[in-house]
GUFI-425213 format. One line per 5 residues: number of its first residue (from 0); for each residue x negated, y negated, z negated of N, C-alpha, C, CB. Coordinates in steps of 0.2 Angstrom, whole numbers, plus 5000, padded with zeros to 4 digits. Glycine has a CB too. Layout:
BEGIN
NUM) X,Y,Z,X,Y,Z,X,Y,Z,X,Y,Z ~ ...
END
This chain:
BEGIN
0) 4996,5006,5000,5000,5000,5000,4996,4994,5000,5005,5000,4994 ~ 4997,4989,5004,4994,4983,5004,4997,4978,4999,4994,4979,5011 ~ 4993,4974,4996,4995,4970,4990,4992,4963,4992,4992,4972,4983 ~ 4997,4958,4992,4995,4951,4993,4998,4946,4988,4997,4949,5000 ~ 4993,4942,4985,4996,4936,4981,4998,4930,4985,4990,4935,4975
5) 5004,4929,4986,5006,4924,4990,5007,4926,4997,5002,4918,4989 ~ 5009,4921,5001,5011,4923,5008,5006,4921,5013,5018,4920,5010 ~ 5001,4917,5011,4996,4914,5015,4990,4918,5017,4994,4907,5013 ~ 4992,4924,5020,4987,4929,5022,4988,4931,5029,4986,4935,5017 ~ 4983,4931,5033,4985,4933,5040,4986,4941,5041,4978,4932,5044
10) 4985,4945,5036,4986,4952,5036,4993,4954,5034,4981,4956,5032 ~ 4997,4949,5031,5004,4950,5029,5008,4952,5035,5007,4944,5025 ~ 5011,4958,5035,5016,4960,5040,5022,4956,5040,5018,4968,5039 ~ 5023,4952,5045,5029,4947,5045,5035,4949,5049,5026,4940,5048 ~ 5036,4955,5049,5042,4958,5052,5044,4964,5048,5042,4959,5060
15) 5048,4963,5043,5049,4969,5038,5056,4970,5035,5044,4967,5032 ~ 5057,4975,5032,5063,4977,5028,5061,4975,5021,5065,4984,5029 ~ 5064,4971,5018,5062,4968,5011,5067,4969,5006,5061,4960,5012 ~ 5064,4970,5000,5068,4970,4994,5065,4965,4989,5070,4977,4991 ~ 5069,4962,4984,5066,4957,4980,5068,4959,4972,5068,4950,4982
20) 5063,4958,4968,5065,4959,4961,5058,4959,4956,5067,4966,4960 ~ 5060,4959,4950,5054,4959,4945,5051,4966,4944,5056,4956,4938 ~ 5055,4971,4945,5052,4978,4945,5049,4980,4939,5048,4979,4951 ~ 5051,4977,4933,5047,4978,4927,5049,4986,4925,5049,4974,4921 ~ 5044,4990,4925,5045,4997,4924,5045,5001,4930,5050,4998,4919
25) 5048,4999,4935,5049,5003,4941,5053,5009,4939,5043,5004,4945 ~ 5059,5008,4936,5063,5013,4934,5067,5017,4939,5068,5011,4928 ~ 5071,5022,4937,5075,5026,4942,5079,5022,4947,5078,5031,4939 ~ 5082,5017,4944,5086,5012,4948,5082,5009,4953,5090,5007,4944 ~ 5076,5006,4951,5072,5003,4956,5070,5008,4962,5065,5000,4953
30) 5068,5014,4959,5066,5020,4964,5071,5021,4969,5064,5026,4960 ~ 5077,5022,4967,5083,5023,4972,5083,5018,4977,5089,5024,4968 ~ 5083,5011,4975,5083,5006,4979,5077,5006,4984,5083,4999,4975 ~ 5071,5007,4982,5065,5008,4986,5066,5013,4991,5059,5008,4982 ~ 5069,5019,4989,5069,5025,4993,5074,5023,4999,5072,5031,4990
35) 5080,5019,4997,5084,5017,5003,5081,5012,5007,5090,5013,4999 ~ 5077,5007,5004,5073,5002,5008,5068,5006,5013,5069,4998,5004 ~ 5065,5011,5011,5060,5015,5015,5064,5018,5021,5056,5020,5011 ~ 5070,5021,5019,5074,5024,5024,5076,5019,5030,5080,5028,5021 ~ 5079,5013,5028,5081,5008,5032,5075,5005,5036,5085,5003,5029
40) 5069,5005,5033,5064,5002,5037,5062,5007,5042,5058,5001,5032 ~ 5061,5013,5041,5059,5018,5046,5064,5018,5051,5059,5025,5042 ~ 5071,5018,5050,5076,5018,5055,5076,5012,5060,5083,5019,5052 ~ 5073,5007,5057,5073,5001,5061,5066,4999,5064,5075,4995,5057 ~ 5061,5003,5062,5055,5002,5065,5051,4996,5061,5055,5001,5072
45) 5053,4995,5055,5050,4989,5051,5045,4992,5046,5055,4985,5049 ~ 5041,4988,5044,5037,4989,5038,5041,4988,5031,5030,4985,5037 ~ 5041,4992,5026,5044,4991,5020,5040,4986,5016,5046,4998,5016 ~ 5044,4982,5012,5040,4976,5009,5044,4975,5002,5039,4970,5013 ~ 5040,4975,4997,5043,4972,4990,5040,4966,4988,5042,4978,4985
50) 5045,4961,4986,5043,4954,4984,5044,4954,4977,5047,4949,4988 ~ 5039,4953,4973,5040,4952,4966,5036,4946,4963,5037,4958,4962 ~ 5037,4944,4957,5035,4938,4954,5030,4939,4948,5041,4933,4952 ~ 5025,4934,4948,5021,4934,4942,5019,4927,4940,5014,4938,4943 ~ 5021,4924,4934,5024,4928,4929,5031,4929,4930,5023,4924,4923
55) 5034,4933,4926,5041,4934,4926,5045,4928,4926,5044,4939,4920 ~ 5050,4926,4930,5053,4920,4929,5055,4918,4922,5059,4920,4934 ~ 5058,4922,4918,5060,4921,4911,5054,4919,4907,5064,4927,4908 ~ 5048,4922,4908,5042,4920,4905,5040,4913,4906,5036,4924,4907 ~ 5041,4911,4913,5039,4904,4915,5044,4899,4911,5040,4903,4922
60) 5050,4900,4911,5055,4896,4908,5054,4896,4900,5062,4897,4909 ~ 5052,4901,4897,5051,4902,4890,5045,4897,4888,5049,4909,4888 ~ 5040,4897,4892,5034,4893,4891,5036,4885,4892,5028,4895,4896 ~ 5039,4884,4898,5041,4877,4899,5045,4874,4894,5044,4876,4906 ~ 5050,4878,4891,5055,4875,4886,5053,4876,4879,5062,4879,4887
65) 5047,4880,4879,5044,4881,4872,5049,4885,4868,5042,4875,4868 ~ 5052,4890,4871,5056,4895,4868,5054,4902,4869,5064,4894,4870 ~ 5049,4904,4865,5047,4911,4867,5052,4917,4867,5041,4913,4862 ~ 5057,4916,4863,5062,4921,4863,5066,4922,4870,5067,4919,4858 ~ 5065,4917,4874,5068,4918,4881,5064,4923,4885,5068,4912,4884
70) 5058,4924,4883,5054,4929,4887,5056,4936,4886,5046,4928,4886 ~ 5057,4940,4891,5058,4947,4890,5052,4951,4887,5061,4951,4896 ~ 5053,4956,4883,5047,4960,4882,5045,4964,4888,5049,4966,4876 ~ 5038,4965,4889,5036,4967,4895,5035,4975,4895,5029,4964,4897 ~ 5038,4978,4900,5037,4986,4900,5030,4987,4903,5042,4989,4904
75) 5029,4984,4909,5023,4986,4913,5018,4980,4914,5025,4989,4920 ~ 5012,4982,4914,5007,4977,4916,5007,4976,4924,4999,4979,4914 ~ 5005,4971,4927,5005,4970,4934,5002,4976,4937,5002,4964,4936 ~ 4996,4978,4935,4992,4984,4937,4997,4990,4938,4986,4986,4933 ~ 5001,4992,4932,5005,4998,4932,5011,4997,4937,5007,4999,4925
80) 5014,4991,4937,5019,4990,4942,5017,4991,4949,5022,4982,4941 ~ 5012,4988,4951,5009,4989,4958,5008,4996,4959,5003,4985,4959 ~ 5005,5000,4954,5004,5007,4955,5010,5011,4956,5000,5010,4949 ~ 5015,5009,4952,5022,5013,4953,5025,5011,4960,5026,5011,4948 ~ 5024,5005,4962,5027,5003,4969,5024,5007,4974,5027,4995,4970
85) 5017,5008,4974,5013,5011,4979,5016,5019,4979,5006,5011,4977 ~ 5017,5021,4973,5019,5028,4973,5026,5029,4976,5019,5031,4965 ~ 5030,5024,4976,5036,5024,4979,5036,5024,4987,5041,5019,4977 ~ 5030,5023,4990,5029,5023,4997,5030,5017,5000,5033,5028,5000 ~ 5030,5011,4997,5031,5005,5000,5024,5003,5004,5032,4999,4994
90) 5026,5000,5010,5020,4998,5014,5016,4992,5011,5022,4996,5021 ~ 5019,4987,5009,5016,4981,5006,5020,4978,5001,5015,4976,5012 ~ 5017,4975,4996,5020,4971,4991,5017,4964,4990,5019,4974,4984 ~ 5021,4959,4990,5019,4952,4989,5020,4950,4982,5023,4947,4994 ~ 5015,4948,4979,5016,4945,4972,5016,4937,4973,5010,4947,4967
95) 5022,4935,4972,5023,4927,4973,5022,4924,4966,5030,4926,4976 ~ 5018,4919,4965,5017,4915,4959,5024,4911,4957,5011,4910,4959 ~ 5026,4913,4951,5032,4909,4950,5030,4903,4946,5037,4913,4945 ~ 5031,4897,4949,5029,4891,4946,5034,4885,4947,5022,4888,4950 ~ 5032,4879,4946,5037,4874,4946,5040,4873,4953,5034,4867,4944
100) 5036,4874,4958,5038,4873,4965,5044,4878,4967,5032,4873,4970 ~ 5042,4884,4965,5047,4890,4966,5053,4889,4962,5044,4896,4965 ~ 5052,4887,4956,5058,4886,4951,5063,4881,4954,5056,4884,4944 ~ 5060,4876,4957,5064,4870,4960,5067,4871,4967,5060,4864,4959 ~ 5065,4876,4970,5066,4877,4977,5074,4879,4978,5062,4883,4980
105) 5077,4875,4983,5084,4876,4984,5085,4883,4987,5087,4871,4989 ~ 5091,4887,4986,5092,4893,4989,5091,4894,4997,5099,4896,4988 ~ 5093,4889,5001,5092,4889,5008,5085,4888,5010,5096,4883,5011 ~ 5081,4884,5006,5074,4883,5007,5070,4890,5006,5071,4878,5003 ~ 5073,4893,5001,5069,4900,4999,5071,4905,5005,5072,4903,4993
110) 5077,4905,5008,5078,4909,5014,5074,4907,5020,5086,4908,5016 ~ 5074,4900,5021,5070,4898,5027,5062,4899,5026,5071,4890,5028 ~ 5060,4897,5020,5052,4897,5019,5049,4904,5018,5050,4892,5014 ~ 5053,4908,5014,5050,4914,5011,5053,4920,5015,5052,4915,5004 ~ 5059,4920,5016,5062,4926,5019,5061,4926,5027,5070,4927,5018
115) 5061,4920,5030,5061,4920,5037,5054,4918,5040,5066,4915,5040 ~ 5052,4912,5038,5045,4909,5040,5039,4914,5037,5044,4902,5038 ~ 5040,4915,5030,5035,4919,5027,5034,4926,5029,5035,4918,5020 ~ 5040,4929,5029,5040,4937,5030,5044,4939,5036,5043,4940,5024 ~ 5047,4935,5040,5051,4937,5046,5055,4943,5044,5046,4939,5051
120) 5059,4942,5039,5063,4948,5037,5069,4949,5042,5067,4946,5030 ~ 5069,4956,5043,5074,4958,5048,5080,4962,5044,5071,4963,5053 ~ 5078,4964,5038,5083,4968,5034,5081,4966,5027,5083,4976,5035 ~ 5087,4964,5023,5086,4963,5016,5090,4967,5012,5087,4955,5015 ~ 5087,4970,5007,5091,4974,5002,5091,4971,4995,5089,4982,5002
125) 5096,4970,4992,5096,4967,4985,5100,4971,4980,5098,4959,4985 ~ 5099,4970,4974,5104,4973,4969,5110,4969,4968,5100,4973,4962 ~ 5115,4972,4964,5122,4969,4964,5122,4963,4960,5126,4974,4961 ~ 5117,4962,4956,5117,4956,4952,5111,4951,4954,5115,4958,4944 ~ 5109,4951,4960,5104,4947,4962,5106,4940,4963,5101,4949,4969
130) 5102,4935,4960,5103,4928,4961,5096,4925,4963,5106,4924,4955 ~ 5096,4919,4966,5090,4916,4968,5090,4909,4969,5087,4919,4974 ~ 5084,4905,4969,5084,4898,4970,5085,4894,4964,5090,4896,4975 ~ 5085,4887,4965,5086,4883,4959,5092,4884,4955,5085,4875,4962 ~ 5091,4885,4949,5097,4886,4944,5101,4892,4946,5101,4880,4944
135) 5097,4897,4950,5100,4903,4952,5107,4902,4956,5102,4908,4946 ~ 5107,4897,4960,5113,4895,4964,5114,4900,4970,5112,4888,4966 ~ 5109,4903,4972,5110,4908,4978,5113,4914,4976,5103,4908,4982 ~ 5117,4917,4980,5120,4924,4978,5120,4928,4984,5127,4923,4975 ~ 5123,4934,4984,5124,4939,4989,5128,4936,4995,5127,4945,4987
140) 5134,4933,4993,5138,4930,4999,5134,4925,5003,5144,4926,4996 ~ 5130,4921,5000,5126,4916,5003,5121,4919,5008,5122,4911,4998 ~ 5118,4925,5005,5113,4929,5010,5116,4932,5016,5110,4934,5005 ~ 5122,4934,5015,5126,4937,5020,5128,4932,5026,5133,4940,5018 ~ 5130,4926,5024,5131,4921,5028,5125,4918,5032,5135,4915,5025
145) 5120,4918,5028,5113,4916,5031,5111,4921,5036,5108,4914,5026 ~ 5112,4927,5034,5109,4932,5039,5113,4932,5045,5110,4939,5035 ~ 5120,4931,5045,5124,4931,5051,5122,4925,5055,5132,4930,5049 ~ 5120,4919,5052,5118,4914,5056,5111,4914,5059,5120,4907,5052 ~ 5107,4917,5055,5100,4916,5056,5096,4923,5058,5096,4914,5050
150) 5100,4928,5059,5098,4934,5062,5095,4939,5058,5094,4932,5068 ~ 5097,4940,5052,5094,4946,5048,5100,4950,5045,5089,4944,5043 ~ 5099,4956,5044,5104,4960,5040,5103,4960,5033,5104,4967,5043 ~ 5109,4960,5029,5109,4960,5022,5113,4966,5019,5111,4953,5019 ~ 5110,4969,5014,5114,4975,5011,5113,4974,5003,5112,4982,5013
155) 5118,4977,5000,5118,4977,4993,5118,4984,4990,5123,4972,4990 ~ 5115,4985,4985,5115,4992,4982,5118,4991,4975,5108,4995,4981 ~ 5123,4995,4973,5126,4995,4966,5121,4998,4961,5132,4999,4966 ~ 5123,4996,4955,5118,4999,4949,5118,5006,4949,5121,4996,4943 ~ 5112,5009,4947,5111,5016,4947,5113,5018,4940,5103,5017,4948
160) 5116,5024,4939,5118,5026,4933,5116,5033,4932,5126,5026,4932 ~ 5115,5034,4925,5113,5041,4923,5117,5043,4917,5105,5042,4921 ~ 5121,5048,4917,5125,5051,4912,5130,5045,4910,5121,5053,4906 ~ 5132,5041,4915,5137,5036,4914,5134,5029,4912,5142,5038,4910 ~ 5128,5029,4911,5125,5023,4908,5120,5020,4914,5120,5025,4902
165) 5121,5013,4914,5117,5009,4919,5110,5010,4917,5119,5002,4919 ~ 5106,5011,4922,5098,5011,4922,5096,5004,4923,5095,5017,4926 ~ 5092,5001,4918,5090,4995,4919,5084,4994,4915,5095,4989,4917 ~ 5080,4988,4917,5074,4987,4913,5076,4985,4906,5070,4981,4916 ~ 5082,4982,4905,5084,4981,4898,5085,4987,4894,5091,4977,4898
170) 5088,4992,4897,5089,4999,4894,5082,5002,4892,5093,5003,4898 ~ 5077,5001,4897,5071,5004,4895,5067,5000,4890,5066,5003,4902 ~ 5068,4994,4890,5065,4990,4884,5068,4992,4877,5066,4982,4885 ~ 5074,4993,4877,5078,4995,4871,5075,5001,4869,5085,4995,4872 ~ 5074,5006,4873,5072,5013,4871,5065,5012,4868,5072,5018,4877
175) 5061,5008,4872,5054,5008,4869,5053,5004,4863,5050,5004,4875 ~ 5058,4999,4862,5058,4995,4855,5060,5000,4850,5062,4989,4856 ~ 5064,5005,4851,5066,5010,4846,5061,5015,4845,5073,5012,4848 ~ 5056,5016,4849,5051,5021,4849,5054,5028,4852,5049,5022,4842 ~ 5059,5027,4856,5062,5033,4858,5059,5035,4865,5070,5032,4859
180) 5053,5038,4865,5050,5039,4871,5053,5044,4876,5043,5042,4869 ~ 5056,5049,4873,5060,5053,4878,5066,5050,4882,5063,5059,4874 ~ 5069,5045,4879,5074,5041,4882,5071,5037,4887,5078,5037,4877 ~ 5066,5033,4885,5062,5029,4890,5060,5033,4896,5056,5026,4887 ~ 5057,5039,4895,5055,5043,4901,5060,5045,4905,5051,5049,4898
185) 5066,5046,4902,5072,5048,4906,5074,5042,4911,5078,5051,4902 ~ 5074,5036,4908,5076,5031,4912,5071,5029,4917,5077,5025,4907 ~ 5065,5030,4915,5059,5028,4920,5059,5033,4926,5053,5027,4916 ~ 5060,5040,4924,5059,5045,4928,5052,5048,4928,5060,5043,4936 ~ 5048,5045,4923,5041,5048,4922,5039,5046,4915,5036,5045,4927
190) 5034,5049,4912,5032,5047,4905,5029,5040,4905,5027,5052,4902 ~ 5031,5036,4900,5029,5029,4899,5021,5029,4898,5032,5026,4893 ~ 5018,5025,4902,5010,5025,4901,5008,5018,4903,5007,5030,4906 ~ 5002,5017,4900,4998,5011,4901,4991,5012,4904,4998,5006,4895 ~ 4989,5009,4909,4982,5010,4912,4978,5004,4912,4983,5013,4919
195) 4972,5005,4913,4967,4999,4914,4960,5001,4913,4969,4994,4909 ~ 4956,4996,4913,4948,4997,4912,4947,4997,4904,4944,4992,4915 ~ 4943,5002,4902,4941,5002,4895,4936,4996,4894,4937,5009,4894 ~ 4938,4992,4889,4934,4986,4887,4931,4987,4880,4938,4980,4887 ~ 4926,4983,4879,4922,4983,4873,4927,4980,4867,4916,4979,4873
200) 4926,4983,4861,4929,4980,4855,4924,4978,4850,4934,4984,4852 ~ 4926,4978,4844,4921,4977,4838,4917,4983,4836,4925,4974,4832 ~ 4918,4989,4839,4915,4995,4837,4917,4997,4830,4907,4995,4838 ~ 4923,4995,4828,4925,4996,4821,4926,5003,4820,4931,4992,4819 ~ 4928,5007,4825,4929,5014,4824,4923,5018,4821,4932,5017,4830
205) 4917,5015,4824,4911,5018,4822,4909,5017,4815,4905,5016,4827 ~ 4911,5011,4813,4910,5009,4806,4914,5013,4801,4911,5002,4804 ~ 4920,5014,4803,4925,5018,4799,4922,5025,4799,4932,5018,4802 ~ 4920,5028,4804,4917,5035,4804,4911,5035,4800,4915,5037,4811 ~ 4907,5030,4800,4901,5031,4795,4903,5030,4788,4896,5025,4797
210) 4909,5028,4787,4911,5027,4780,4913,5033,4777,4916,5021,4779 ~ 4914,5038,4781,4917,5045,4779,4912,5050,4780,4924,5047,4783 ~ 4911,5054,4774,4906,5059,4775,4908,5064,4780,4904,5062,4768 ~ 4903,5066,4784,4905,5071,4789,4909,5069,4795,4908,5077,4786 ~ 4911,5063,4795,4916,5061,4800,4912,5059,4807,4919,5054,4798
215) 4905,5058,4806,4901,5057,4812,4904,5051,4816,4901,5063,4817 ~ 4905,5052,4823,4907,5046,4827,4914,5047,4829,4902,5046,4833 ~ 4918,5050,4824,4924,5053,4826,4930,5048,4827,4926,5057,4821 ~ 4929,5041,4825,4935,5037,4826,4934,5031,4831,4936,5033,4819 ~ 4929,5033,4836,4928,5028,4841,4935,5028,4845,4923,5031,4846
220) 4936,5022,4848,4942,5020,4852,4941,5018,4859,4946,5015,4848 ~ 4946,5019,4863,4946,5017,4870,4950,5011,4870,4948,5022,4875 ~ 4948,5005,4872,4952,4999,4871,4954,4997,4878,4948,4993,4868 ~ 4961,4996,4879,4964,4993,4885,4968,4987,4883,4969,4999,4889 ~ 4967,4982,4887,4970,4976,4886,4977,4976,4890,4967,4970,4889
225) 4982,4974,4886,4989,4974,4889,4990,4966,4890,4995,4977,4884 ~ 4990,4964,4896,4990,4957,4898,4997,4954,4898,4987,4957,4905 ~ 5000,4954,4892,5006,4951,4890,5006,4951,4883,5012,4954,4894 ~ 5009,4945,4880,5009,4944,4873,5015,4948,4869,5009,4937,4871 ~ 5019,4951,4873,5025,4954,4870,5027,4960,4874,5031,4949,4871
230) 5023,4966,4872,5024,4972,4875,5031,4975,4872,5019,4977,4873 ~ 5034,4979,4877,5041,4982,4875,5040,4987,4869,5044,4985,4881 ~ 5034,4991,4869,5033,4996,4864,5028,4993,4860,5031,5002,4867 ~ 5028,4995,4853,5022,4994,4849,5022,4999,4843,5023,4986,4846 ~ 5016,4999,4840,5015,5004,4835,5010,5009,4836,5022,5007,4833
235) 5011,5015,4832,5006,5020,4833,5009,5026,4836,5003,5022,4825 ~ 5006,5029,4841,5008,5034,4846,5004,5040,4846,5010,5031,4852 ~ 5007,5046,4847,5003,5052,4850,5003,5051,4857,5007,5058,4848 ~ 4997,5052,4860,4996,5051,4867,4992,5056,4871,4992,5044,4868 ~ 4992,5056,4877,4988,5060,4882,4984,5055,4886,4992,5065,4886
240) 4977,5056,4886,4973,5051,4890,4971,5055,4897,4967,5049,4886 ~ 4972,5051,4902,4970,5054,4909,4964,5050,4911,4976,5054,4914 ~ 4959,5053,4915,4954,5049,4918,4947,5050,4915,4956,5042,4918 ~ 4947,5054,4910,4940,5055,4907,4937,5062,4908,4940,5053,4899 ~ 4942,5066,4909,4940,5073,4910,4945,5077,4915,4939,5077,4904
245) 4943,5083,4917,4948,5086,4922,4955,5087,4919,4945,5093,4923 ~ 4955,5088,4912,4962,5089,4909,4963,5083,4905,4962,5096,4905 ~ 4970,5081,4904,4971,5076,4899,4969,5077,4892,4979,5074,4900 ~ 4967,5072,4889,4965,5073,4882,4970,5071,4877,4958,5069,4881 ~ 4971,5075,4872,4976,5073,4866,4973,5067,4862,4978,5078,4862
250) 4977,5063,4860,4974,5057,4856,4980,5054,4852,4971,5052,4860 ~ 4978,5049,4848,4982,5044,4844,4980,5037,4846,4982,5046,4837 ~ 4985,5033,4847,4984,5026,4849,4988,5021,4845,4986,5025,4856 ~ 4985,5015,4845,4988,5009,4842,4990,5004,4847,4984,5006,4836 ~ 4996,5002,4848,4998,4997,4853,5000,4991,4849,5003,4999,4858
255) 4997,4985,4850,4999,4979,4846,4993,4975,4845,5002,4981,4840 ~ 4994,4971,4839,4989,4966,4838,4984,4967,4832,4993,4959,4836 ~ 4984,4973,4830,4979,4976,4825,4979,4971,4818,4972,4976,4828 ~ 4984,4971,4814,4985,4967,4809,4980,4967,4803,4992,4967,4805 ~ 4976,4973,4803,4971,4974,4798,4964,4971,4800,4970,4981,4797
260) 4964,4968,4806,4957,4965,4808,4957,4958,4807,4956,4967,4816 ~ 4951,4955,4807,4950,4948,4805,4950,4944,4812,4943,4947,4801 ~ 4950,4937,4811,4951,4933,4817,4944,4933,4821,4952,4926,4815 ~ 4939,4936,4819,4933,4936,4823,4933,4942,4828,4927,4937,4818 ~ 4938,4946,4828,4939,4952,4833,4937,4949,4840,4945,4955,4832
265) 4933,4952,4844,4932,4949,4850,4938,4949,4855,4926,4954,4854 ~ 4943,4953,4853,4949,4954,4857,4955,4950,4853,4951,4961,4858 ~ 4953,4946,4848,4958,4943,4844,4963,4939,4847,4954,4938,4839 ~ 4969,4940,4845,4975,4936,4849,4977,4940,4855,4973,4930,4851 ~ 4974,4945,4857,4976,4949,4863,4980,4956,4860,4970,4951,4867
270) 4985,4958,4864,4988,4964,4863,4983,4970,4866,4995,4965,4866 ~ 4981,4975,4862,4977,4980,4864,4980,4987,4863,4970,4980,4860 ~ 4979,4991,4868,4980,4998,4866,4974,5002,4865,4984,5002,4873 ~ 4973,5003,4858,4967,5007,4856,4968,5014,4855,4965,5003,4849 ~ 4965,5018,4858,4966,5025,4858,4960,5029,4856,4968,5028,4865
275) 4961,5034,4851,4956,5038,4848,4958,5045,4851,4956,5038,4840 ~ 4953,5048,4855,4954,5055,4857,4952,5060,4852,4949,5056,4863 ~ 4956,5064,4851,4955,5070,4846,4949,5074,4848,4962,5074,4845 ~ 4948,5075,4854,4942,5078,4857,4938,5074,4861,4945,5085,4860 ~ 4933,5071,4859,4929,5067,4863,4924,5071,4868,4924,5062,4859
280) 4925,5070,4875,4921,5073,4880,4913,5072,4879,4923,5071,4887 ~ 4910,5077,4877,4902,5076,4876,4899,5073,4881,4899,5083,4874 ~ 4901,5075,4888,4897,5072,4893,4897,5065,4894,4900,5075,4900 ~ 4902,5061,4890,4902,5054,4891,4897,5051,4886,4909,5052,4889 ~ 4894,5054,4881,4890,5051,4877,4893,5046,4872,4884,5048,4880
285) 4889,5041,4870,4892,5036,4866,4896,5031,4869,4887,5033,4861 ~ 4893,5029,4875,4896,5023,4878,4899,5024,4886,4891,5017,4879 ~ 4899,5031,4887,4901,5032,4894,4908,5031,4897,4900,5039,4895 ~ 4912,5029,4892,4919,5027,4894,4920,5020,4897,4924,5029,4889 ~ 4916,5015,4895,4917,5008,4896,4917,5007,4904,4911,5004,4893
290) 4922,5003,4906,4922,5002,4913,4927,5007,4917,4916,5001,4916 ~ 4928,5012,4914,4932,5017,4917,4939,5015,4917,4931,5024,4914 ~ 4943,5017,4922,4950,5016,4923,4953,5023,4920,4953,5015,4930 ~ 4957,5022,4915,4961,5027,4912,4968,5026,4911,4958,5029,4904 ~ 4972,5031,4911,4979,5030,4910,4981,5034,4903,4983,5033,4916
295) 4985,5030,4899,4987,5033,4892,4994,5034,4892,4984,5029,4887 ~ 4997,5040,4892,5004,5042,4891,5006,5042,4884,5005,5049,4894 ~ 5011,5038,4882,5013,5037,4875,5019,5042,4875,5016,5030,4874 ~ 5018,5048,4871,5022,5053,4870,5027,5053,4865,5019,5060,4870 ~ 5025,5050,4859,5029,5051,4853,5027,5045,4848,5028,5058,4849
300) 5031,5041,4845,5030,5036,4841,5029,5039,4833,5035,5030,4841 ~ 5024,5038,4830,5023,5040,4823,5026,5035,4818,5015,5041,4822 ~ 5024,5028,4819,5026,5023,4815,5024,5016,4818,5024,5024,4808 ~ 5027,5011,4815,5025,5004,4816,5018,5003,4814,5030,4999,4813 ~ 5015,4997,4817,5009,4995,4814,5009,4993,4807,5006,4989,4818
305) 5004,4995,4803,5003,4994,4796,4997,4990,4795,5003,5001,4792 ~ 4997,4985,4790,4992,4981,4788,4988,4985,4782,4994,4974,4786 ~ 4982,4987,4782,4978,4990,4777,4974,4985,4774,4974,4996,4780 ~ 4973,4986,4767,4970,4981,4763,4962,4981,4763,4972,4981,4756 ~ 4960,4987,4765,4953,4988,4765,4951,4993,4771,4950,4991,4758
310) 4944,4994,4773,4942,4998,4778,4943,5006,4775,4935,4997,4779 ~ 4943,5007,4769,4944,5014,4766,4951,5015,4767,4942,5014,4759 ~ 4956,5011,4766,4963,5012,4767,4964,5013,4774,4967,5006,4764 ~ 4961,5009,4779,4962,5010,4786,4960,5017,4788,4958,5004,4790 ~ 4954,5019,4785,4951,5025,4787,4956,5031,4785,4944,5026,4784
315) 4958,5030,4779,4963,5035,4777,4969,5036,4781,4965,5034,4770 ~ 4972,5030,4783,4978,5029,4787,4977,5032,4794,4980,5022,4788 ~ 4971,5031,4797,4969,5034,4804,4969,5041,4803,4963,5031,4807 ~ 4965,5044,4798,4965,5051,4797,4971,5054,4797,4961,5052,4791 ~ 4976,5051,4793,4983,5054,4793,4986,5054,4800,4987,5050,4788
320) 4986,5048,4803,4988,5048,4810,4986,5054,4815,4987,5041,4813 ~ 4979,5055,4814,4976,5060,4818,4979,5067,4816,4968,5060,4817 ~ 4980,5068,4810,4983,5075,4807,4990,5075,4810,4983,5075,4800 ~ 4994,5070,4810,5001,5070,4812,5001,5071,4820,5004,5064,4811 ~ 4996,5068,4823,4996,5070,4831,4994,5077,4832,4990,5065,4834
325) 4989,5080,4829,4987,5087,4830,4993,5091,4828,4982,5089,4825 ~ 4997,5089,4823,5003,5093,4821,5008,5093,4827,5006,5091,4815 ~ 5009,5087,4830,5014,5086,4836,5012,5091,4841,5014,5079,4838 ~ 5005,5091,4843,5003,5095,4849,5004,5102,4847,4996,5093,4851 ~ 5002,5104,4841,5003,5111,4839,5010,5113,4840,5001,5112,4832
330) 5015,5109,4837,5022,5111,4838,5024,5111,4845,5026,5106,4834 ~ 5022,5106,4849,5024,5106,4856,5021,5112,4860,5021,5100,4860 ~ 5015,5114,4858,5012,5120,4861,5016,5126,4860,5005,5121,4859 ~ 5018,5127,4853,5022,5133,4851,5029,5133,4855,5023,5133,4844 ~ 5032,5127,4856,5038,5127,4859,5038,5129,4866,5041,5119,4858
335) 5032,5126,4870,5031,5128,4877,5030,5136,4877,5025,5124,4880 ~ 5026,5139,4873,5025,5146,4873,5032,5150,4872,5020,5148,4867 ~ 5036,5147,4868,5043,5151,4867,5047,5150,4873,5047,5148,4861 ~ 5047,5144,4877,5050,5143,4883,5048,5148,4888,5050,5136,4885 ~ 5041,5148,4889,5038,5152,4894,5040,5160,4893,5031,5152,4894
340) 5040,5162,4886,5042,5169,4885,5049,5170,4887,5041,5170,4877 ~ 5053,5165,4885,5060,5166,4887,5061,5167,4895,5064,5160,4884 ~ 5058,5163,4898,5058,5163,4906,5056,5170,4908,5054,5157,4909 ~ 5050,5172,4905,5047,5179,4908,5052,5184,4906,5041,5180,4904 ~ 5057,5184,4901,5061,5189,4900,5067,5189,4904,5063,5189,4892
345) 5069,5183,4907,5075,5183,4911,5074,5186,4918,5077,5175,4912
END
């Protein structure tokens, strides 16, 4: 999939089948829409294109109005959103900066400048609640009329439902906020995960390890930055780490702002996903993971973030989280063995 920031690139395909959205999470409803877009694009001989925004429009207005509560909790980083769009088979994605100019743009100007001049849209597919332009004044009826006059087809897709419930980014955010990872995975169509480059931290895990007799280097962590101040999920999780070895590695992770650390933390103020692998690959040595791209699946929430009063208390807390994570994997392994035995008997 080709990715472009803005429209001013000569490589942008300017005759396309287009859909527009924030695509936070790229959940099953998004996937159904993207599958329909791909089908229509192929039938019409057009490239399939997704147009998305960064920052999220509600993030922009939350900052402008100094009302942080207006900003939605973020499900996906931009990296993960683009990766999921690529997995849906989209030919190109345009990341359009949402700024004052775009916020003030009249709906007809958006049609003229973005849909037609910018992308040469031949077919447009939108959701049933799609609005656009200054003060969200543009709607589906306006698009249909513009398409009739200006020569492009417009279609609308109704909401996607699962077990009678509407699949939406709001529903995914709610599941993640409750720590209901199976519900989130059902809405998304895949296990919730965060990916990125492993970055340096304070190396606090090594200090904790040294404070425990026999612990060795056992509490080292893999640090990923979550590039949004308000993640939809937070807390301590049982995880699987992909990208460090041939098989995924079991682990335990903290997603949040690390309340037990001091302001001198090199990642202070940032949301981090700090993951401790229960089995560290010996071939990586002490520093072999830095710079690697990994993907961390959040399988089960253990508890919310806790503030510990001392390094000893923090060490004890991490040790308990590791024990609980091992117990989770042990139980899951036995459950899978029982399922396999049952299948073999049938």
